[in-house]
SEMI-83532 format. One line per 5 residues: number of its first residue (from 0); their letters; for each residue x, y, z of C-alpha. Coordinates in nm, 3 decimals. Each point is the difference from the previous one (the first is absolute). Example, Ala and Ser with C-alpha at 12.3 -4.5 7.8 and 13.67 -1.06 7.14 Angstrom:
BEGIN
0> as> 1.230,-0.450,0.780; 0.137,0.344,-0.066
end
This chain:
BEGIN
0> mnsws> 2.221,-1.033,-1.860; -0.050,-0.388,0.033; -0.142,-0.182,-0.293; -0.385,-0.122,0.009; 0.112,-0.334,0.036
5> kapfv> 0.180,0.065,0.343; -0.340,0.231,0.131; -0.310,-0.240,-0.074; -0.181,0.167,0.245; 0.012,0.317,-0.162
10> rilip> -0.173,-0.181,-0.298; -0.246,-0.102,0.230; -0.057,0.335,0.209; -0.094,0.224,-0.318; -0.312,-0.179,-0.098
15> fiagl> -0.094,-0.081,0.347; 0.011,0.340,0.081; -0.176,0.097,-0.320; -0.283,-0.262,0.115; -0.010,0.214,0.347
20> lvyrs> -0.026,0.322,-0.169; -0.297,-0.117,-0.243; -0.201,-0.116,0.287; 0.094,0.353,0.207; -0.065,0.213,-0.311
25> gwafa> -0.365,-0.111,0.021; -0.052,-0.311,-0.222; -0.141,-0.164,0.329; -0.304,-0.093,-0.192; 0.158,-0.305,-0.164
30> dpswi> -0.110,-0.302,0.106; 0.243,-0.239,0.154; -0.235,-0.313,-0.054; 0.117,0.035,-0.365; 0.358,0.109,0.074
35> mpsll> 0.091,-0.303,0.217; -0.122,-0.255,-0.255; 0.168,0.155,-0.288; 0.344,0.035,0.215; -0.020,-0.338,0.097
40> allia> -0.072,-0.120,-0.355; 0.281,0.181,-0.124; 0.265,-0.092,0.252; -0.119,-0.382,-0.061; 0.064,0.065,-0.378
45> laawm> 0.306,0.182,0.056; 0.176,-0.284,0.197; -0.122,-0.257,-0.254; 0.118,0.211,-0.275; 0.336,0.045,0.189
50> fvfks> 0.072,-0.375,0.110; -0.249,-0.234,-0.192; 0.005,0.132,-0.331; 0.381,0.102,-0.038; -0.017,-0.007,-0.382
55> lntyk> -0.216,0.280,0.005; 0.213,0.194,0.225; 0.198,0.210,-0.299; 0.164,0.305,-0.014; -0.235,0.169,-0.217
60> irfiq> -0.297,-0.054,0.209; 0.153,0.038,0.323; -0.104,0.381,0.052; -0.339,-0.157,0.022; 0.091,-0.176,0.296
65> siiii> 0.142,0.352,0.133; -0.329,0.125,-0.063; -0.220,-0.261,0.166; 0.262,0.028,0.302; -0.024,0.384,0.020
70> ycvls> -0.415,-0.035,-0.004; 0.049,-0.252,0.274; 0.192,0.174,0.242; -0.224,0.341,-0.082; -0.311,-0.212,0.078
75> fgwlt> 0.167,-0.145,0.310; 0.066,0.409,0.105; -0.350,0.096,-0.065; -0.128,-0.310,0.206; 0.230,0.054,0.298
80> ahygd> -0.121,0.368,-0.011; -0.368,-0.099,0.001; 0.006,-0.241,0.264; 0.224,0.183,0.209; -0.256,0.298,-0.032
85> fqnkt> -0.231,-0.036,0.342; -0.285,0.177,-0.202; -0.067,-0.301,-0.209; -0.065,-0.230,0.273; -0.373,-0.097,0.034
90> dfigd> 0.016,0.075,0.407; 0.129,0.327,-0.044; -0.067,0.245,0.266; -0.042,0.273,-0.250; -0.332,-0.173,-0.122
95> lpanq> -0.164,0.076,0.328; -0.290,0.295,-0.011; 0.143,0.305,0.025; -0.087,0.263,0.272; -0.084,-0.295,0.270
100> qaeli> 0.152,-0.078,0.340; 0.175,-0.339,-0.059; 0.114,-0.238,0.265; 0.314,-0.149,-0.089; 0.288,-0.277,0.135
105> ikidn> 0.303,0.121,-0.117; 0.370,-0.080,0.078; 0.261,0.264,0.039; 0.302,-0.084,-0.261; 0.240,0.296,0.047
110> tveqk> 0.181,0.184,0.282; -0.236,0.201,0.229; 0.082,0.423,-0.021; -0.110,0.226,0.310; -0.093,0.310,-0.195
115> nsnmk> -0.109,0.251,0.257; -0.342,-0.132,0.131; -0.036,-0.269,-0.274; 0.170,-0.332,-0.088; 0.101,-0.072,-0.351
120> ttast> 0.035,-0.300,-0.178; -0.121,-0.213,-0.276; -0.215,-0.336,0.034; -0.153,-0.295,-0.190; -0.360,-0.059,0.023
125> lavkt> -0.111,-0.336,0.083; -0.377,0.003,0.045; -0.291,0.213,-0.043; -0.342,-0.005,0.224; -0.280,-0.046,-0.241
130> dsgws> -0.371,-0.068,0.052; 0.069,-0.355,-0.030; 0.271,-0.003,0.241; 0.405,0.002,-0.040; 0.114,-0.022,-0.341
135> rcsgk> 0.371,-0.006,-0.128; 0.152,0.303,-0.177; 0.297,0.097,-0.140; 0.191,0.362,-0.051; 0.251,0.250,0.190
140> illyi> -0.113,0.281,0.148; 0.206,0.314,0.167; -0.100,0.002,0.341; -0.037,0.320,0.279; -0.094,-0.095,0.332
145> snpdt> -0.042,0.280,0.260; 0.235,-0.074,0.295; 0.079,0.301,0.217; 0.274,-0.193,0.187; 0.362,0.098,-0.103
150> vatle> 0.070,-0.374,-0.081; -0.160,-0.215,-0.266; -0.207,-0.292,0.178; -0.017,-0.192,-0.311; 0.278,-0.224,-0.192
155> ygdvi> 0.061,-0.171,-0.301; -0.196,-0.337,-0.037; -0.288,0.118,0.243; -0.365,-0.092,-0.139; -0.285,0.225,0.097
160> avkcy> -0.336,0.076,-0.039; -0.087,0.341,-0.124; -0.331,0.214,-0.082; 0.091,0.254,-0.257; -0.098,0.156,-0.334
165> lnevq> 0.231,-0.089,-0.283; 0.078,0.292,-0.235; 0.200,-0.027,-0.331; 0.351,0.199,0.017; -0.052,0.316,-0.170
170> nplfn> 0.186,0.119,-0.322; 0.218,0.285,0.044; -0.159,0.328,0.000; 0.285,0.176,-0.148; 0.232,-0.134,-0.338
175> sdfny> 0.287,0.128,0.305; -0.098,-0.222,0.242; 0.125,-0.337,0.030; -0.224,-0.255,-0.106; -0.056,-0.196,0.288
180> kkyla> -0.293,-0.198,-0.141; 0.224,-0.148,-0.265; 0.277,-0.047,0.267; -0.245,-0.230,0.180; -0.180,-0.162,-0.281
185> dknif> 0.377,-0.143,-0.065; 0.004,-0.173,0.341; -0.404,-0.134,-0.068; -0.134,0.255,0.217; -0.297,0.180,-0.143
190> hqtyv> -0.204,0.078,0.337; 0.064,0.187,0.319; -0.184,0.041,0.345; -0.002,0.146,0.301; -0.111,-0.169,0.330
195> rddhy> -0.067,0.112,0.347; 0.167,-0.101,0.283; -0.324,-0.178,0.120; -0.066,-0.150,-0.338; 0.228,-0.284,0.005
200> tvlen> 0.055,-0.304,0.201; 0.346,-0.199,0.004; -0.080,-0.362,-0.134; 0.350,-0.149,0.035; 0.368,0.108,0.012
205> kqgna> 0.301,-0.018,-0.204; -0.152,-0.231,-0.274; 0.242,0.103,-0.249; 0.273,-0.152,-0.193; 0.262,-0.134,0.242
210> vmtfa> 0.300,0.130,-0.173; -0.133,0.313,-0.017; -0.151,0.052,0.356; 0.356,-0.092,0.125; 0.185,0.250,-0.258
215> lgvrd> -0.225,0.248,0.095; 0.033,-0.044,0.387; 0.396,0.001,-0.046; -0.056,0.331,-0.214; -0.212,0.166,0.280
220> kmvri> 0.280,-0.112,0.262; 0.266,0.146,-0.238; -0.196,0.343,0.002; -0.045,-0.012,0.346; 0.371,-0.050,0.054
225> lqkql> 0.101,0.247,-0.271; -0.208,0.263,0.219; 0.105,-0.069,0.341; 0.367,0.030,-0.157; -0.018,0.265,-0.223
230> gdnde> -0.294,0.211,0.150; -0.316,0.144,-0.140; 0.147,0.207,-0.281; 0.058,0.037,-0.387; 0.289,-0.206,0.048
235> fgvvs> -0.207,-0.299,0.163; -0.248,0.043,-0.335; 0.257,-0.013,-0.233; 0.165,-0.300,0.109; -0.275,-0.202,0.091
240> amltg> -0.142,0.069,-0.352; 0.352,-0.083,-0.204; 0.034,-0.304,0.266; -0.366,-0.144,0.043; -0.224,0.188,-0.260
245> yradi> -0.194,0.144,0.311; -0.059,0.352,-0.146; -0.256,0.111,0.245; 0.237,0.221,0.214; 0.142,0.210,-0.284
250> sadmm> -0.058,0.360,0.001; -0.175,0.121,-0.307; 0.260,0.264,-0.051; 0.272,-0.253,0.019; -0.185,-0.225,-0.298
255> naysk> -0.036,0.336,-0.164; 0.392,0.070,0.034; 0.090,-0.359,-0.125; -0.241,0.040,-0.302; 0.126,0.325,-0.119
260> agvih> 0.381,-0.105,0.027; -0.074,-0.286,-0.227; 0.075,-0.276,0.247; -0.321,-0.105,0.142; 0.050,-0.368,-0.067
265> imsvs> 0.255,0.022,0.270; -0.348,0.023,0.214; -0.132,-0.296,-0.063; 0.134,-0.372,-0.004; 0.162,-0.071,-0.337
270> glhvg> 0.216,-0.209,-0.204; 0.284,0.185,0.161; -0.091,-0.089,0.325; -0.045,-0.341,-0.058; 0.349,-0.005,-0.156
275> viyim> 0.133,0.147,0.313; -0.172,-0.282,0.204; 0.119,-0.252,-0.237; 0.372,0.101,0.049; -0.051,0.012,0.381
280> itafi> -0.160,-0.371,-0.017; 0.282,-0.123,-0.258; 0.288,0.201,0.234; -0.125,-0.174,0.283; -0.022,-0.341,-0.101
285> glfgw> 0.340,0.035,-0.125; 0.122,0.012,0.325; -0.075,-0.352,0.043; 0.233,-0.202,-0.225; -0.155,-0.318,0.064
290> fkkkk> -0.355,0.131,-0.103; 0.116,0.114,-0.331; 0.069,-0.390,-0.120; -0.336,-0.055,0.045; -0.120,0.150,-0.313
295> wlnvl> -0.361,-0.081,-0.009; -0.037,0.077,0.384; 0.188,0.331,-0.086; -0.276,0.065,-0.273; -0.275,-0.082,0.220
300> lvlsl> 0.090,0.205,0.301; 0.101,0.301,-0.234; -0.344,-0.013,-0.188; -0.203,-0.067,0.311; 0.144,0.322,0.177
305> iwfya> -0.046,0.223,-0.353; -0.378,-0.144,-0.025; -0.059,0.066,0.375; 0.148,0.358,-0.046; -0.266,0.031,-0.281
310> fltgl> -0.293,-0.136,0.198; 0.152,0.265,0.301; -0.014,0.320,-0.235; -0.357,-0.064,-0.113; 0.096,-0.190,-0.350
315> sasvl> -0.001,0.308,-0.198; 0.072,-0.008,-0.353; 0.346,0.087,-0.003; 0.069,-0.216,0.272; -0.151,-0.321,-0.160
320> rsavm> 0.227,0.071,-0.320; 0.298,0.046,0.184; -0.062,-0.324,0.173; -0.126,-0.205,-0.286; 0.302,0.124,-0.205
325> itfvv> 0.241,-0.059,0.270; -0.148,-0.390,0.036; 0.065,-0.030,-0.386; 0.364,0.097,0.074; 0.073,-0.219,0.321
330> vgtam> -0.185,-0.312,-0.167; 0.174,0.070,-0.322; 0.354,0.042,0.179; -0.050,-0.297,0.188; -0.076,-0.206,-0.339
335> qrsis> 0.288,0.158,-0.132; -0.174,0.152,-0.283; 0.030,0.392,-0.144; -0.340,0.161,0.051; -0.114,0.284,-0.254
340> pynsl> -0.083,0.278,0.176; -0.261,0.097,-0.250; -0.125,-0.341,0.049; -0.045,0.038,0.374; -0.171,0.327,-0.031
345> aaaaf> -0.239,-0.133,-0.259; -0.072,-0.341,0.245; -0.029,0.232,0.297; -0.284,0.238,-0.140; -0.177,-0.313,-0.186
350> illaf> -0.019,-0.155,0.323; -0.132,0.263,0.217; -0.224,0.096,-0.290; -0.134,-0.347,0.010; -0.073,-0.007,0.359
355> npgsl> -0.140,0.342,-0.010; -0.082,0.159,-0.306; -0.103,0.317,0.144; 0.371,0.074,0.087; 0.012,0.116,-0.367
360> geigf> -0.172,0.293,0.065; 0.191,0.143,0.328; 0.259,0.270,-0.038; 0.248,-0.187,0.229; -0.020,-0.307,-0.210
365> qlsfv> 0.085,0.164,-0.318; 0.258,0.246,0.099; 0.158,-0.296,0.190; 0.067,-0.215,-0.291; 0.030,0.286,-0.256
370> avlgi> 0.288,0.144,0.195; 0.166,-0.327,0.042; -0.045,-0.036,-0.410; 0.139,0.332,-0.042; 0.323,-0.094,0.215
375> llfqr> 0.050,-0.287,-0.201; -0.028,0.146,-0.319; 0.166,0.328,0.029; 0.239,-0.002,0.312; 0.311,-0.163,-0.178
380> plynl> -0.064,0.211,-0.344; 0.033,0.345,0.242; 0.271,-0.159,0.171; 0.190,-0.049,-0.309; -0.036,0.350,-0.106
385> whirn> 0.262,0.116,0.246; 0.320,-0.207,0.109; 0.135,0.116,0.344; 0.331,-0.132,0.148; -0.073,0.112,0.357
390> kwldk> -0.130,-0.264,0.195; -0.242,0.200,0.195; -0.105,0.234,-0.258; -0.112,-0.312,-0.214; -0.191,-0.132,0.309
395> iwqla> -0.187,0.328,-0.036; -0.051,0.007,-0.336; -0.152,-0.377,0.002; -0.197,0.122,0.253; -0.123,0.309,-0.200
400> cvsla> -0.056,-0.206,-0.275; -0.239,-0.270,0.170; -0.199,0.332,0.118; -0.001,0.169,-0.352; -0.118,-0.353,-0.159
405> aqlit> -0.295,-0.052,0.230; -0.113,0.340,0.004; 0.019,-0.015,-0.413; -0.207,-0.260,-0.073; -0.266,0.073,0.309
410> lpfil> -0.031,0.392,-0.142; -0.347,-0.067,-0.174; -0.125,-0.178,0.268; 0.122,0.265,0.232; -0.159,0.290,-0.202
415> yyfgq> -0.344,-0.207,-0.042; -0.026,-0.058,0.356; 0.139,0.270,0.188; 0.070,0.281,-0.254; 0.305,0.129,0.175
420> fpvyf> 0.385,-0.033,-0.073; 0.247,-0.004,0.299; 0.248,0.236,-0.198; 0.312,-0.123,0.274; -0.100,-0.387,0.037
425> lisnl> 0.373,-0.082,-0.101; 0.146,0.186,0.255; -0.261,-0.144,0.243; 0.055,-0.361,-0.098; 0.391,0.040,0.001
430> lvvpl> -0.005,0.116,0.348; -0.340,-0.172,0.174; 0.036,-0.341,-0.175; 0.340,-0.121,0.153; -0.109,0.197,0.329
435> sslvl> -0.332,-0.193,0.012; 0.216,-0.314,-0.020; 0.177,0.101,0.346; -0.317,0.088,0.150; -0.175,-0.343,-0.111
440> yagma> 0.321,-0.176,0.159; -0.035,0.244,0.328; -0.366,-0.053,0.041; 0.040,-0.382,-0.033; 0.269,0.002,0.274
445> avlls> -0.223,0.230,0.246; -0.267,-0.273,0.001; 0.231,-0.314,0.006; 0.238,0.161,0.282; -0.333,0.206,0.200
450> wipfv> 0.034,-0.275,0.257; 0.431,0.051,0.107; 0.004,0.332,0.230; 0.217,0.252,-0.130; 0.069,-0.130,-0.325
455> niavs> -0.341,0.048,-0.064; 0.032,0.369,0.050; 0.287,0.063,-0.195; -0.142,-0.203,-0.315; -0.351,0.241,0.054
460> fatvw> 0.217,0.314,0.031; 0.189,-0.119,-0.320; -0.339,-0.072,-0.202; -0.148,0.302,0.097; 0.265,0.221,-0.123
465> ltkam> 0.049,-0.173,-0.308; -0.366,0.062,-0.056; 0.011,0.351,0.121; 0.303,0.044,-0.259; -0.213,-0.156,-0.270
470> nfivt> -0.330,0.197,0.083; 0.235,0.332,-0.021; 0.149,-0.100,-0.348; -0.371,-0.065,-0.143; -0.161,0.338,0.171
475> tiesw> 0.285,0.191,-0.117; 0.008,-0.084,-0.345; -0.360,-0.005,-0.008; -0.023,0.389,0.089; 0.254,0.094,-0.282
480> pgsvv> -0.161,0.255,-0.226; -0.181,-0.228,-0.311; 0.062,-0.307,0.172; -0.344,-0.132,-0.175; -0.143,0.061,-0.306
485> sniyi> -0.394,-0.039,0.074; -0.310,0.003,-0.234; 0.155,-0.214,-0.306; -0.275,-0.256,-0.013; -0.015,-0.176,-0.322
490> sawpa> -0.298,-0.235,-0.101; -0.003,-0.383,-0.055; 0.074,-0.033,-0.355; 0.272,0.258,-0.010; 0.157,-0.176,0.317
495> lilvv> -0.020,-0.323,-0.204; 0.163,0.143,-0.329; 0.265,0.137,0.221; 0.080,-0.336,0.126; 0.037,-0.104,-0.373
500> iialg> 0.235,0.259,-0.038; 0.225,-0.054,0.262; 0.036,-0.394,-0.139; 0.053,0.135,-0.348; 0.260,0.250,0.133
505> ymlfy> 0.151,-0.328,0.152; -0.004,-0.150,-0.356; 0.147,0.295,-0.152; 0.298,0.002,0.212; 0.077,-0.391,-0.036
510> hrkik> -0.063,0.002,-0.354; 0.061,0.362,-0.164; -0.279,-0.015,-0.245; -0.132,0.346,-0.116; -0.339,-0.147,-0.086
515> ilyai> -0.067,-0.054,0.367; 0.075,0.385,0.070; -0.299,0.059,-0.244; -0.204,-0.220,0.156; 0.061,0.159,0.355
520> lflai> -0.089,0.358,-0.140; -0.320,-0.139,-0.150; -0.103,-0.166,0.331; 0.098,0.344,0.157; -0.244,0.190,-0.240
525> iatlf> -0.268,-0.246,0.084; 0.052,0.051,0.349; -0.018,0.359,-0.008; -0.335,-0.032,-0.182; -0.137,-0.242,0.237
530> ewnfk> 0.074,0.224,0.293; -0.109,0.312,-0.175; -0.333,-0.168,-0.097; -0.038,-0.138,0.380; 0.041,0.340,0.151
535> sqiek> -0.215,0.169,-0.243; -0.305,-0.228,0.105; 0.095,0.069,0.378; -0.027,0.357,-0.096; -0.356,-0.046,-0.163
540> ekeaf> -0.154,-0.192,0.294; -0.249,0.188,0.174; -0.055,-0.117,0.361; -0.162,0.065,0.331; 0.125,-0.139,0.315
545> fikdg> -0.079,-0.008,0.397; 0.203,-0.060,0.237; -0.002,-0.030,0.389; 0.232,0.217,0.231; -0.075,-0.051,0.388
550> kefiv> -0.367,0.045,0.026; -0.053,0.172,-0.344; -0.023,-0.053,-0.341; 0.187,0.168,-0.268; -0.142,0.060,-0.365
555> gikqd> 0.255,0.027,-0.275; -0.045,0.061,-0.373; 0.278,-0.085,-0.278; -0.054,0.166,-0.325; 0.251,0.105,-0.246
560> ksvyl> 0.335,0.107,0.176; -0.203,0.102,0.336; -0.109,-0.205,0.303; -0.253,0.212,0.198; -0.043,-0.076,0.380
565> mlpsd> -0.314,0.072,0.169; 0.059,0.033,0.377; -0.293,-0.092,0.250; 0.066,0.409,0.091; 0.223,0.279,-0.042
570> tftls> 0.202,-0.078,0.329; 0.039,-0.351,-0.050; 0.361,-0.108,0.007; 0.123,-0.317,-0.212; 0.173,-0.284,0.205
575> qylkt> 0.360,-0.013,-0.097; -0.065,-0.351,-0.129; -0.250,0.079,-0.227; 0.181,0.353,-0.109; 0.301,-0.249,-0.086
580> rlerf> -0.221,-0.225,-0.211; -0.170,0.272,-0.174; 0.354,0.181,-0.081; 0.140,-0.327,-0.150; -0.337,-0.070,-0.205
585> adrns> 0.035,0.372,-0.139; 0.374,-0.024,-0.066; -0.044,-0.342,-0.178; -0.260,0.130,-0.234; 0.134,0.360,-0.022
590> lqtit> -0.324,0.130,0.163; -0.027,0.324,0.139; -0.171,0.029,0.337; -0.287,0.226,0.038; -0.200,-0.008,0.351
595> agemf> -0.370,0.144,-0.074; -0.122,0.159,0.316; -0.369,0.020,0.091; -0.079,0.261,-0.283; 0.208,-0.100,-0.296
600> ndklv> -0.051,0.069,-0.354; 0.219,-0.043,-0.350; -0.062,-0.156,-0.339; 0.015,-0.344,0.107; -0.134,-0.025,0.385
605> frhen> -0.253,0.175,0.208; -0.066,-0.025,0.341; -0.267,0.136,0.209; 0.052,-0.160,0.383; -0.127,-0.351,-0.051
610> figwn> -0.067,0.025,-0.349; 0.237,-0.076,-0.283; -0.018,0.061,-0.363; 0.249,-0.151,-0.258; -0.018,0.027,-0.390
615> qfrml> -0.397,-0.023,0.035; -0.003,-0.317,0.256; -0.155,0.146,0.339; 0.106,-0.172,0.352; -0.137,0.043,0.350
620> awner> 0.278,-0.082,0.273; -0.191,-0.056,0.344; 0.213,-0.141,0.295; -0.247,-0.034,0.273; -0.223,-0.273,0.120
625> kmppg> -0.297,0.184,-0.041; -0.162,0.129,-0.344; 0.036,0.385,-0.046; -0.299,0.206,0.077; -0.247,0.088,-0.262
630> tpdlp> 0.109,-0.323,-0.171; -0.320,-0.045,-0.223; 0.088,0.373,-0.133; 0.343,-0.073,-0.083; 0.076,0.054,-0.381
635> pvdlm> 0.085,-0.337,-0.216; 0.379,-0.096,-0.023; 0.152,-0.308,-0.168; 0.161,-0.136,0.316; -0.033,-0.002,0.347
640> lapml> 0.313,-0.057,0.211; -0.135,-0.086,0.380; 0.264,-0.236,0.167; -0.125,0.080,0.337; -0.386,-0.031,-0.097
645> skyyf> -0.205,-0.259,0.241; -0.216,-0.239,-0.147; -0.325,0.146,0.166; 0.041,0.309,-0.187; 0.076,-0.136,-0.285
650> ekyqe> -0.296,-0.211,-0.003; -0.213,0.292,0.128; 0.123,0.253,-0.244; 0.043,-0.240,-0.288; -0.276,0.106,-0.242
655> slptk> 0.092,0.382,0.100; 0.371,-0.022,-0.092; 0.125,0.234,-0.274; 0.155,-0.308,-0.167; -0.036,-0.372,-0.070
660> ivfsk> 0.380,-0.075,0.019; 0.102,0.054,0.372; 0.367,-0.136,0.123; -0.035,-0.105,0.371; 0.163,-0.231,0.229
665> mktnn> -0.346,-0.187,0.087; -0.064,-0.356,-0.062; -0.311,-0.032,-0.242; -0.064,-0.149,-0.321; -0.236,0.257,-0.113
670> pqfvn> 0.104,0.028,-0.383; -0.015,0.405,0.005; 0.261,-0.026,0.269; 0.388,-0.038,-0.061; 0.164,-0.186,0.293
675> isgkk> 0.314,0.097,0.107; 0.012,-0.195,0.319; 0.310,-0.035,0.155; 0.212,0.258,-0.229; 0.165,0.291,0.094
680> ewsfk> 0.058,0.174,-0.320; -0.138,-0.074,-0.344; -0.040,0.141,-0.365; -0.163,0.029,-0.324; 0.093,0.090,-0.358
685> k> -0.231,0.268,-0.165
end
């Protein structure tokens, strides 16, 4: 590995990320009003120490300078995260009164997807109507707008006025669910809303960033060309996703196949794709010998096209990382300077995090940078383990080492986030990665040559069959026995310790010191204890949950190693979607699923129609608008679940309800009432 002196951004990045993590860990209560002055004072003192009072700059006390620099960079990271968090703004939209309809002016800041009869996008809030008139506000929201048409009627950059209720994004009900709330929070989105088609008015069109507007327009045109040339099929969905980042037309089965085969990275625009585009651009420029002599004009053209492609594909973390790194390489080459890959990687991470500190929590950001780091660290040592004389076998071995290196270092992240391991990932990558490059070239040719008769047919034919071959390989490998080892989740601390173990393994390989092996064994024991304690705590949790399935609500109880399901009736059938979620939840937590009929009794749970008893905790589940007959005579319960109960009946029977704790969807400020407006599922722990 290069020395520290050749990778200054690595030394800066580590404390900067530490500052971001300090903020994300919950230390957001610190006051920036004293952090900022202390940071400025230390920077001034450090500058005076280093440049004015040079006589004090001795080797023995230089470590004090290092400590001050680390503190300054760490503080800068904390401040970056603080000021980058929309929740800290004085006009944040989340400070509006809950459960009240708001009138907002918002600007659509992303592409608009047509999902069944709804449009889905994100939007930035500009103003809110108050008693004193319109006031400025800030914040981003996840926006759903009713639209019965088959084509979205809104576009990126449109400014609209809406009437809506803002709802906080829900936490996942099950620990096996994707944490959509955290995913959106990392993008500074904390609220979502649904707007009826008669509750919004378009005020202005196309007021977004000009470059982004143009890039998204080009992308939409490319997608339409691909759809026309390739047809509306899986091949079109895969090529459009690989080439433009547009994934709306990929079937769920195809996505699942690529995931289980260990090549899901092929389906999103990544560094591999940007590299292929870079090769295409440089090869095209190479056709014009006179242009190559214009060094800086060449650099400007290459970088302009690379960054335009980054905008075109939606500026994902992996694309941004690749674009920034290629920028360093191109500029460094033009200046005839050798660029440390570690320094370029660290600089790319620092720049992206400085502009968007929330990226640190994004899975794509983490996997993108960690995979490249793994390739830089482990590819060469793995390659040196086996020297092959045959030219083609050597190239296969090189590609295998790249795949092994990336998989090795991303293993803790994959186990933590996805809890599964694709067994045949090496075979998949050896076959699919080279083929995906051909698919990219063919897909680009299908777009560029679509206007030439006969040629466009030949190119489209080649693209379709190359993609069919790639899909066939993926689905075949995914269908092999034992293609995926599932349900091997690990918690956060063991995942972090596993990263340290991999780093120590790297040091052991190079330094050959037995003491490092002792440290690895010690950390492995600590990680095992952490994981055992975490799973023990999960097993001890006693929890009841309510979840909507169609028009009905399902009651569930988790205790010990069982999960009890109370269906509305003995003849009720769970939807496939909910059935899959519950199976995944049971598998992850090693739970036995028990369906409690309308009459059920065992040592933990008792049920008599709508009455449920659970370890001396009594519940009444009522899924109607009206109160049950004989309400005043109902036996007392600890909690009443009445998700459909109307406000009229609640107020009418309020004094005679069998409990003071009621779960319902009504909008009321009654302190005895638990408001779950806008939620389709919720839970509580006993």
